[in-house]
C-alpha positions as CSV (number, residue, x, y, z in Angstrom):
1,M,217.6,73.9,-81.4
2,F,216.4,76.2,-78.6
3,D,219.3,78.4,-79.3
4,A,218.7,78.3,-83.3
5,F,214.9,78.8,-82.9
6,L,215.6,81.8,-80.5
7,K,217.8,83.3,-83.2
8,K,215.5,82.9,-85.8
9,I,212.0,84.8,-83.5
10,K,215.2,87.6,-83.0
11,L,216.3,87.8,-86.3
12,S,212.6,87.8,-87.7
13,L,211.6,90.8,-85.1
14,S,214.7,92.7,-86.5
15,R,214.0,92.6,-89.9
16,W,210.4,93.9,-89.6
17,Y,212.2,96.6,-86.3
18,I,214.5,97.8,-89.7
19,K,211.5,98.1,-92.2
20,I,209.3,99.7,-89.5
21,I,212.6,102.4,-89.3
22,A,213.3,102.4,-93.0
23,Y,209.7,103.5,-93.6
24,Y,210.0,106.3,-91.6
25,A,213.1,107.2,-92.4
26,R,211.7,107.8,-96.1
27,A,208.8,109.5,-94.9
28,L,210.7,111.9,-93.1
29,K,213.0,112.6,-95.6
30,R,209.8,113.1,-98.7
31,R,209.4,116.1,-96.0
32,T,212.8,117.7,-95.1
33,S,213.7,117.4,-98.6
34,P,211.5,118.6,-101.2
35,T,212.3,119.8,-104.6
36,N,211.1,123.4,-103.9
37,S,213.6,124.3,-100.7
38,E,210.5,127.1,-99.7
39,Y,208.0,124.1,-99.9
40,I,206.2,123.3,-96.7
41,P,204.0,120.5,-96.8
42,T,200.6,121.2,-95.5
43,E,199.6,118.1,-93.6
44,T,201.4,114.9,-92.7
45,P,202.6,112.0,-95.0
46,K,199.8,109.2,-94.5
47,I,201.2,106.0,-93.6
48,H,199.6,102.9,-95.6
49,T,196.7,100.9,-94.0
50,T,198.2,98.1,-94.3
51,S,201.8,98.7,-92.9
52,K,200.1,100.6,-89.9
53,W,197.9,97.3,-89.1
54,L,200.6,95.3,-90.0
55,M,202.9,97.0,-87.2
56,I,200.8,97.1,-84.7
57,F,199.8,93.2,-85.0
58,L,203.7,92.5,-84.8
59,T,203.7,94.5,-81.6
60,I,200.8,92.8,-80.3
61,I,202.5,89.8,-81.5
62,S,205.7,90.5,-79.6
63,I,204.0,91.4,-76.2
64,I,202.0,88.2,-76.2
65,I,205.5,86.4,-76.9
66,Y,207.3,87.8,-74.5
67,V,204.4,87.4,-71.2
68,V,203.1,84.3,-72.1
69,I,206.1,82.2,-73.3
70,F,209.5,84.1,-72.4
71,R,208.2,85.6,-69.3
72,P,208.4,83.7,-66.0
73,P,205.4,83.6,-63.7
74,E,205.0,86.8,-61.6
75,N,204.9,84.1,-58.5
76,F,208.2,82.1,-59.6
77,P,209.5,80.8,-56.4
78,E,212.3,83.0,-54.8
79,G,215.4,81.6,-54.0
80,K,216.4,77.7,-54.6
81,H,213.5,75.5,-55.5
82,Y,213.2,72.0,-56.1
83,I,211.3,69.7,-58.8
84,S,211.2,66.6,-58.6
85,I,210.3,64.4,-61.5
86,E,210.2,60.8,-61.2
87,P,210.7,58.0,-63.5
88,G,207.8,57.7,-65.6
89,T,206.3,60.8,-65.4
90,S,204.7,61.7,-68.5
91,L,204.5,64.9,-70.0
92,S,201.3,66.1,-69.4
93,Q,201.6,65.4,-65.5
94,V,205.5,67.0,-65.9
95,S,203.6,70.4,-67.4
96,L,200.8,70.0,-64.2
97,I,203.3,69.6,-61.7
98,L,205.8,72.9,-62.6
99,K,202.4,74.9,-63.2
100,K,201.4,73.8,-59.6
101,E,205.0,74.6,-58.5
102,H,204.3,77.8,-60.2
103,I,207.7,77.1,-62.5
104,I,205.9,77.9,-65.9
105,K,202.5,80.1,-66.8
106,N,201.3,77.8,-69.1
107,E,201.4,74.6,-69.0
108,K,200.0,73.6,-72.7
109,V,203.1,76.4,-73.9
110,Y,205.1,74.1,-72.3
111,K,204.1,71.2,-74.0
112,W,204.5,72.4,-77.1
113,V,207.9,73.8,-76.0
114,V,209.4,70.6,-75.5
115,I,207.7,69.1,-78.5
116,L,208.9,71.4,-80.8
117,M,212.5,71.7,-79.2
118,G,212.7,67.9,-77.6
119,N,211.2,66.4,-81.4
120,N,208.6,64.5,-78.8
121,R,211.4,62.7,-76.9
122,G,209.8,64.3,-74.0
123,V,212.3,64.8,-70.7
124,K,214.0,63.7,-68.2
125,A,213.4,62.1,-65.0
126,G,215.3,63.4,-61.9
127,D,215.4,66.6,-59.5
128,Y,215.8,70.0,-60.8
129,V,216.7,73.3,-58.8
130,F,215.6,77.2,-60.3
131,P,217.2,79.1,-58.1
132,R,215.7,82.2,-59.8
133,P,212.9,83.1,-62.3
134,V,213.4,81.7,-65.8
135,G,211.4,80.9,-68.9
136,V,209.3,78.8,-70.4
137,F,212.2,77.9,-72.7
138,Y,215.5,77.5,-70.5
139,I,212.2,74.7,-68.2
140,A,211.4,73.2,-71.4
141,R,215.4,72.7,-72.6
142,A,216.7,71.9,-68.6
143,T,214.3,69.3,-68.4
144,I,215.0,68.0,-71.9
145,R,218.6,67.6,-71.7
146,G,218.4,67.0,-67.7
147,I,220.1,70.4,-67.1
148,Y,219.4,69.4,-63.4
149,G,221.1,72.5,-61.8
150,L,222.7,71.1,-58.5
151,E,225.1,71.8,-56.9
152,P,227.3,69.9,-54.2
153,Q,226.6,71.2,-50.4
154,T,229.7,72.1,-48.5
155,I,228.3,70.7,-44.8
156,I,230.6,70.4,-42.1
157,I,230.1,67.5,-39.4
158,H,232.1,68.7,-36.2
159,E,234.0,66.9,-33.6
160,G,231.9,65.7,-30.6
161,E,228.7,65.9,-32.9
162,T,225.9,63.3,-32.1
163,V,223.9,61.5,-34.8
164,V,220.8,63.9,-33.9
165,D,223.2,67.0,-34.3
166,M,224.0,65.6,-37.8
167,A,220.4,65.2,-38.8
168,E,220.0,68.7,-37.5
169,K,222.2,69.5,-39.9
170,Y,221.8,67.8,-42.6
171,K,218.0,68.8,-42.9
172,K,219.2,72.6,-43.4
173,Y,221.2,71.5,-46.7
174,L,219.2,68.6,-48.1
175,F,215.8,69.0,-49.0
176,K,215.0,65.0,-49.8
177,F,216.5,64.5,-45.8
178,D,214.5,62.6,-43.5
179,P,216.2,63.6,-39.9
180,Q,214.2,60.5,-38.2
181,H,215.1,58.2,-40.9
182,F,218.6,59.2,-40.6
183,I,218.4,58.6,-37.0
184,D,217.1,55.4,-37.2
185,I,219.8,53.9,-39.4
186,A,222.6,55.8,-37.8
187,L,221.9,55.6,-34.1
188,P,223.4,52.0,-33.7
189,Y,226.8,53.5,-35.3
190,E,227.5,56.4,-32.8
191,G,230.4,57.2,-32.9
192,Y,231.2,55.7,-36.6
193,L,230.9,58.6,-38.4
194,Y,234.0,60.7,-38.7
195,P,233.5,64.2,-38.5
196,D,234.9,66.0,-41.8
197,T,233.7,68.4,-44.5
198,Y,231.3,66.5,-46.6
199,H,230.0,67.6,-50.2
200,F,226.8,65.9,-50.9
201,L,224.6,66.8,-53.8
202,P,221.0,68.4,-52.4
203,N,219.1,65.5,-52.9
204,A,221.4,63.3,-51.6
205,T,219.4,60.3,-49.5
206,E,219.9,59.7,-45.5
207,E,221.4,56.0,-47.0
208,Q,223.8,58.1,-49.1
209,V,225.0,60.3,-46.0
210,F,225.5,57.5,-43.6
211,K,227.6,55.4,-46.0
212,S,229.8,57.8,-46.9
213,M,230.5,59.3,-43.1
214,N,230.6,55.2,-41.8
215,D,232.9,54.5,-45.0
216,N,235.4,57.8,-44.1
217,F,235.5,56.5,-40.7
218,R,236.8,53.0,-41.6
219,K,239.7,54.5,-44.1
220,H,240.5,56.9,-40.9
221,T,240.8,54.4,-38.6
222,Q,242.7,51.9,-40.1
223,K,246.2,53.4,-39.3
224,F,245.5,52.5,-35.7
225,E,244.1,48.6,-36.1
226,E,247.7,47.2,-35.0
227,Q,247.5,49.8,-31.7
228,I,244.2,48.7,-31.0
229,A,245.4,44.4,-31.5
230,E,248.0,45.3,-28.7
231,S,245.8,47.1,-26.8
232,P,244.0,45.6,-23.7
233,F,240.5,47.2,-25.1
234,T,238.4,46.1,-27.9
235,F,238.3,48.4,-30.9
236,H,234.5,49.2,-29.4
237,E,235.8,50.2,-26.2
238,I,238.2,52.3,-27.8
239,I,235.6,54.2,-29.9
240,T,233.5,54.8,-26.4
241,L,236.9,56.2,-24.8
242,A,237.8,58.3,-27.4
243,S,234.1,59.9,-27.6
244,I,234.5,60.6,-23.7
245,I,237.6,62.2,-24.1
246,Q,236.4,64.1,-27.3
247,K,233.6,65.4,-25.1
248,E,235.4,66.4,-22.2
249,A,238.3,68.2,-23.5
250,W,239.6,69.7,-27.2
251,K,242.7,70.5,-27.2
252,P,245.3,67.0,-27.4
253,K,247.1,67.9,-25.0
254,D,244.3,68.0,-22.2
255,Q,243.0,65.0,-24.7
256,K,246.4,62.7,-23.5
257,L,246.1,64.4,-19.6
258,I,242.4,63.4,-19.4
259,S,242.8,60.4,-21.4
260,G,245.7,59.5,-18.6
261,V,242.9,59.8,-15.2
262,L,240.2,58.0,-17.1
263,H,243.1,55.3,-17.9
264,N,243.9,55.1,-13.8
265,R,240.2,54.7,-12.9
266,L,239.4,51.8,-15.3
267,D,242.9,50.1,-13.8
268,K,241.9,50.7,-9.9
269,G,238.3,49.3,-10.6
270,M,236.8,53.2,-9.8
271,K,233.6,54.6,-11.5
272,L,234.3,57.1,-14.5
273,Q,232.1,60.0,-12.8
274,V,232.3,61.9,-16.2
275,D,229.3,64.3,-16.7
276,A,229.5,64.2,-20.7
277,T,227.6,61.0,-20.7
278,F,224.3,63.1,-19.5
279,T,225.1,65.8,-22.4
280,Y,224.2,62.8,-24.7
281,T,221.3,61.2,-22.3
282,H,219.5,64.4,-20.8
283,H,221.0,67.0,-23.0
284,K,222.3,68.5,-19.6
285,G,225.5,70.0,-19.1
286,T,227.7,69.9,-15.8
287,Y,225.8,72.4,-14.1
288,Q,222.5,70.8,-15.0
289,I,222.6,68.0,-13.9
290,T,220.6,67.0,-10.9
291,L,221.6,64.9,-7.7
292,K,218.1,62.7,-8.8
293,D,220.3,61.9,-12.5
294,L,223.7,61.3,-10.8
295,T,221.7,58.4,-8.3
296,D,219.8,56.8,-11.5
297,K,220.8,53.4,-11.6
298,D,218.1,52.7,-15.1
299,N,220.7,55.0,-17.4
300,P,223.2,53.0,-18.3
301,Y,225.7,55.7,-19.5
302,N,225.4,57.1,-15.9
303,T,229.5,57.0,-14.9
304,Y,228.6,58.1,-11.4
305,V,226.2,54.4,-11.0
306,H,228.0,51.8,-13.5
307,K,231.5,51.1,-13.0
308,G,233.6,50.6,-16.5
309,L,233.0,52.4,-20.1
310,P,229.5,53.2,-20.9
311,P,227.6,50.6,-23.5
312,G,228.9,52.7,-26.5
313,P,230.2,55.9,-28.0
314,I,228.5,59.2,-27.1
315,A,230.1,61.5,-29.9
316,A,231.6,61.7,-33.3
317,V,235.3,61.4,-32.9
318,S,239.0,62.9,-34.3
319,E,241.7,60.9,-35.1
320,K,243.5,63.1,-31.7
321,A,241.1,61.4,-29.8
322,I,241.8,58.1,-31.0
323,D,245.4,58.7,-30.3
324,A,244.5,60.5,-27.0
325,A,242.9,56.8,-25.6
326,L,245.4,54.5,-27.1
327,N,247.8,56.7,-26.1
328,P,247.4,58.5,-22.7
329,T,249.8,60.7,-20.2
330,K,251.0,58.8,-17.7
331,T,250.1,60.0,-14.7
332,K,249.2,59.2,-10.7
333,Y,245.9,61.7,-10.6
334,V,242.3,60.0,-10.8
335,Y,240.6,63.2,-11.1
336,Y,240.6,66.0,-13.1
337,I,239.1,69.5,-13.7
338,A,238.3,70.3,-17.5
């Protein structure tokens, strides 16, 4: 209906334009083609008063149609601008929201166009994005048909990232995403969110992101179920060990060598004494750790004070890190430099 309406307007304007051009062509012909070849007109042919005022009127109407209806607001938001229309929102309320967000110029014009195009069916609730300035007819058609304009966002979560790291990254891509809420629901599952390339719509919620990452983790760890069942360690302990290995080294060969050292220390009842846990609890690197940090007994993740593994994983783990935790390189060493 929208395209047909535009065609009617364009066709009507085109017809009037052709009539005006034809009128001037006839007037010019009368001037340049007199019966006497030596005849020189003494005055310019007069345009009929009615036609003259009609042309002025049509010109004014065309300008008004363009400025008021077709042309987007001057302060149309730059870049991707998301608009949320909740279920049950009336057409009047929607028009006020769009006017407030500078998406349309006149809410009454928008309502009229929606009723004209949608046969009074109203608009569809949802989240819309308008990446560039568009006119009221496009806005009306989009909200009537539910053309949301949302495109999946590609977000890469790397190995070794924590829940806090993920929350900060997702906030940059997902406009409805609440970082603190995500941390609240995901922090108890630290290490159980798989690092991968994800494709989320920009209106994805924290719950959707969490579920997708946790489901992906379960899918990638199924292959290790038999090995873990035969291991002296629990599933949680293997993931915890894998997270330490993940933070200590990136290359699979180095990960297995470090895993061998850590296994030896655990077998001998030695403290693990790894710095990676301080990165998790204090956000400090090896050269920033103080003596006070090393002797802090209140920190359950302090592997310089407490024997064995920390309470839980300290980062997202890859399949290679899990494999290294399960299949360490056999060695007699109990120290390493990474």
